[in-house]
C-alpha positions in Angstrom: 0.0 0.0 0.0 1.3 3.3 -1.0 2.2 5.9 1.7 -0.3 8.3 0.6 -3.0 5.7 1.0 -1.8 4.7 4.5 -1.7 8.3 5.7 -5.0 9.6 4.2 -7.2 8.4 7.1 -4.8 10.2 9.5 -4.8 13.4 7.5 -8.6 13.1 7.2 -8.9 12.8 10.9 -6.7 15.7 11.6 -8.6 17.8 9.2 -11.9 16.8 10.9 -10.4 17.7 14.2 -9.4 21.2 13.1 -12.9 21.8 11.5 -14.8 20.8 14.6 -14.1 23.9 16.6 -14.9 26.1 13.5 -18.2 24.2 13.2 -19.0 24.6 16.8 -18.4 28.3 16.8 -20.6 28.8 13.7 -23.5 26.9 15.5 -23.1 29.1 18.5 -23.1 32.2 16.4 -26.1 31.0 14.4 -27.9 30.3 17.8 -27.0 33.8 19.1 -28.3 35.5 15.9 -31.5 33.4 16.0 -32.2 34.3 19.6 -31.6 38.0 18.8 -34.1 38.1 15.9 -36.6 36.2 18.0 -36.2 38.6 20.9 -36.2 41.8 18.5 -39.4 40.5 16.8 -41.2 40.0 20.2 -40.0 43.3 21.6 -41.2 45.1 18.5 -44.7 43.8 19.1 -44.6 46.2 22.3 -46.6 43.6 24.4 -44.9 45.2 27.3 -44.3 48.9 26.9 -40.8 49.8 25.6 -40.2 51.9 28.8 -40.1 48.5 30.7 -39.0 46.3 27.9 -37.1 48.1 25.2 -36.2 46.4 22.0 -33.3 44.1 21.5 -31.7 46.4 19.1 -31.8 49.2 21.6 -30.2 47.1 24.3 -27.5 46.0 21.8 -26.7 49.6 20.9 -26.5 50.5 24.6 -24.2 47.6 25.0 -21.8 48.8 22.3 -21.8 52.2 24.0 -21.0 50.8 27.4 -18.0 48.7 26.3 -16.5 51.9 25.0 -17.1 53.7 28.2 -14.0 53.8 30.4 -16.1 54.3 33.6 -18.2 51.3 32.9 -15.2 49.3 32.0 -13.6 50.2 35.3 -16.8 48.7 37.0 -16.4 45.5 35.1 -12.7 45.5 36.2 -13.9 45.8 39.9 -16.3 42.9 39.5 -13.7 40.7 37.9 -11.1 41.6 40.5 -13.3 40.7 43.3 -14.4 37.5 41.4 -10.9 36.4 40.8 -9.5 36.9 44.3 -12.5 35.1 45.7 -12.1 32.1 43.3 -8.4 32.0 44.0 -9.1 32.0 47.8 -11.6 29.2 47.5 -9.1 27.2 45.4 -6.2 27.9 47.9 -8.5 26.5 50.7 -10.6 24.0 48.9 -8.0 21.9 47.0 -5.7 21.1 49.8 -8.7 20.5 52.1 -10.2 18.3 49.5 -7.0 16.2 49.1 -6.8 15.8 52.8 -10.4 14.7 53.2 -10.1 12.4 50.2 -7.0 10.6 51.3 -8.1 10.3 54.9 -11.1 8.4 56.2 -10.7 9.9 59.7 -10.5 13.5 58.3 -13.6 12.6 56.2 -15.6 11.5 59.2 -14.6 14.5 61.3 -15.3 17.2 58.7 -18.2 15.8 56.8 -21.0 16.8 59.3 -19.6 20.4 59.3 -19.6 20.5 55.5 -23.1 19.2 55.1 -24.4 21.8 57.5 -22.7 24.7 55.8 -22.9 23.7 52.2 -26.7 24.2 51.7 -26.6 27.8 53.3 -27.0 30.2 50.3 -24.4 32.9 49.9 -27.1 35.6 49.4 -28.5 34.9 52.8 -25.1 35.9 54.2 -25.1 39.4 52.6 -26.4 41.1 55.7 -23.9 39.4 57.9 -21.2 40.3 55.4 -22.1 43.9 55.3 -22.0 44.0 59.2 -18.6 42.3 59.3 -16.8 43.7 56.3 -18.9 46.7 55.1 -20.1 47.1 51.4 -16.6 47.1 49.8 -14.2 44.7 48.3 -13.7 42.4 51.2 -17.3 41.5 51.5 -17.5 40.5 47.9 -14.4 38.4 48.2 -15.6 36.5 51.2 -19.0 35.7 49.7 -17.5 34.6 46.4 -15.0 32.4 48.3 -17.8 30.8 50.3 -19.9 30.2 47.4 -17.1 28.8 45.2 -15.4 26.5 47.7 -17.9 23.7 47.6 -17.7 22.7 44.0 -14.0 22.8 44.2 -13.9 20.7 47.5 -16.1 18.0 46.5 -14.6 17.7 42.9 -11.3 17.3 44.6 -12.5 14.8 47.1 -14.3 12.8 44.4 -11.0 13.0 42.2 -8.8 11.7 44.8 -11.3 8.9 45.6 -11.5 7.9 41.9 -7.8 7.1 41.6 -7.1 3.5 40.5 -6.3 1.5 43.5 -4.2 -0.8 41.4 -2.0 2.0 40.3 -1.6 3.0 44.0 -0.8 -0.6 45.0 1.7 -0.9 42.3 3.4 2.3 43.4 3.6 1.0 46.9 5.2 -2.3 45.5 7.9 -0.3 43.9 8.6 1.5 47.2 7.0 4.9 46.7 6.1 6.6 49.8 2.8 8.2 50.5 4.0 11.8 49.4 5.5 10.5 46.2 2.2 8.6 45.5 0.1 11.7 46.1 2.4 13.7 43.8 2.7 11.2 41.0 -0.5 9.4 41.0 -3.2 11.0 43.0 -3.0 14.6 41.9 -2.4 14.0 38.2 -5.6 11.6 38.3 -7.7 14.1 40.2 -6.5 17.2 38.2 -9.4 16.9 35.7 -11.9 16.7 38.5 -10.4 19.6 40.2 -10.4 21.8 37.1 -14.1 20.8 36.5 -14.9 22.1 40.1 -13.0 25.5 39.1 -15.1 25.9 36.0 -18.4 25.3 37.9 -17.2 27.6 40.6 -16.2 30.4 38.1 -19.8 30.7 37.0 -21.2 30.7 40.5 -18.6 33.2 41.7 -19.6 35.7 39.0 -23.2 35.3 39.9 -22.7 35.8 43.6 -20.3 38.9 43.1 -22.8 40.7 40.7 -25.5 39.7 43.1 -23.8 40.9 46.1 -23.0 44.2 44.4 -26.7 44.6 43.5 -28.2 43.7 46.8 -25.6 45.2 49.1 -25.4 48.4 47.3 -21.7 47.8 46.8 -19.4 50.8 46.1 -18.1 49.5 42.6 -18.9 46.7 40.1 -21.5 45.8 37.5 -24.1 45.2 40.0 -23.5 48.6 41.6 -23.8 50.1 38.1 -27.3 48.2 37.4 -28.6 49.4 40.7 -27.5 53.1 40.2 -29.2 53.2 36.8 -32.3 51.6 37.9 -32.7 53.9 40.9 -32.0 57.0 38.9 -34.5 57.3 36.2 -35.1 53.5 35.5 -33.2 53.5 32.1 -34.2 49.8 31.3 -32.0 49.7 28.1 -28.9 50.5 30.4 -30.1 48.1 33.1 -30.6 45.2 30.6 -27.4 46.1 28.7 -25.3 45.8 32.0 -27.0 42.5 32.7 -26.3 41.3 29.3 -22.6 42.3 29.4 -22.4 40.5 32.8 -23.6 37.4 30.9 -21.3 37.9 28.1 -18.3 38.2 30.7 -19.5 34.8 32.1 -19.6 33.2 28.7 -16.2 34.4 27.9 -14.8 33.2 31.1 -16.4 29.7 30.6 -15.1 29.6 27.0 -11.5 30.4 28.1 -11.7 27.7 30.9 -13.1 25.2 28.4 -10.3 25.8 26.0 -7.8 25.3 28.8 -9.6 22.1 29.8 -9.4 20.8 26.2 -5.8 22.0 26.0 -4.4 20.2 29.3 -6.9 17.3 29.4 -7.6 16.6 25.7 -7.8 12.8 26.4 -11.2 13.4 28.1 -12.8 14.6 24.8 -11.5 11.8 22.5 -14.3 10.3 20.6 -16.9 12.9 22.1 -19.0 14.9 19.8 -18.1 18.6 19.6 
């Protein structure tokens, strides 16, 4: 068989893999355009007065204005800063704690009741306490984001450590590897995809919490603070909806970047899966 014939399937597969991201992006773009056209059609019917529900094109135009406004971009930066610090704090606490709980049955039995008690408490319910303890500024937002985002990171870390192949661990022990080396060479590489999934989930949760806390706590800065200020000063619904839409767009960008990193570093998880 000629070399060209033997390598044709490989080259076809590579070409298909290169086309899949472009096809996926095209489908997403088509979905966004379709959704926009539907909303534009519905809002033009004026079932709800435009003062309360402006046209989608009006909101889109306001979004384009806001992303060119340095003052608004500073508000976005304030939100992202609090979000990133809170998520980093949750990761620094949640990952080591999850490793400890996942590798020690005694630690799991001791900490599990406390975790099950604290986990269902919604972060929004802690906003009044956060205001009393840390005011309405940066510290309050960071603590609430860290509290909300630590749980997916913690539980995914615990699950990832538990999911390690016991045969691999026993084999390593037979070769004389100590517990620290097993943790570093086997447990952590095996648990890394689960940990990263927890971080991806927490990233979305953290953005929701930080914007919500800015809105409900009348924070000094951030996207939520901007939305509250606009809504309480004349009720400019196009600006309110544009601010909310930009917050959603920021969340979509963050998730897209994390998904690209996931596919870059843990590509083997997506072998054979549909795009």
